[in-house]
Phi, psi and omega in degrees: 000131175281137177241347180200135175235139176223137170242113187242139173249124180277180184295337179272000180090004178281143178259139177234126177257126183238136178230132175248131181241146175259113182256021182302315182297319179296316179297323177295320178296321178296316179297320178298316178296320178298317182289325186268313185244348185068014180091355182283144173290168183302320180273002177059036178260341180222152178230129177281135181263319181220157173221108185242146173296153183305322183290330176288316177303312182293321180302310181288328175295321178292322181289314190244358183093149184297338180287350181301329183289350177264353185270128177296323179295318178295317180297324175296314176300315182297318179298324180287324186263337181225060185296340181294344179254006184255139182256000000 
């Protein structure tokens, strides 16, 4: 859910668009999944490790490249810095 949008013009005439999002509901859903299934599928053949909102996924993909989500080192880093999205 978006909670704030800003369009700002700096002194040089550049425009900056800023969006603030409330991800509380997503984090609550992740916590519920963690508490109920531990991330395991019904047949317990696969386990979900993270569940991130699209803008968070894109942010880290832009910073480290889209292949970062396949890296065990990156996932360890992500779990330490964004535990609200980890199952």
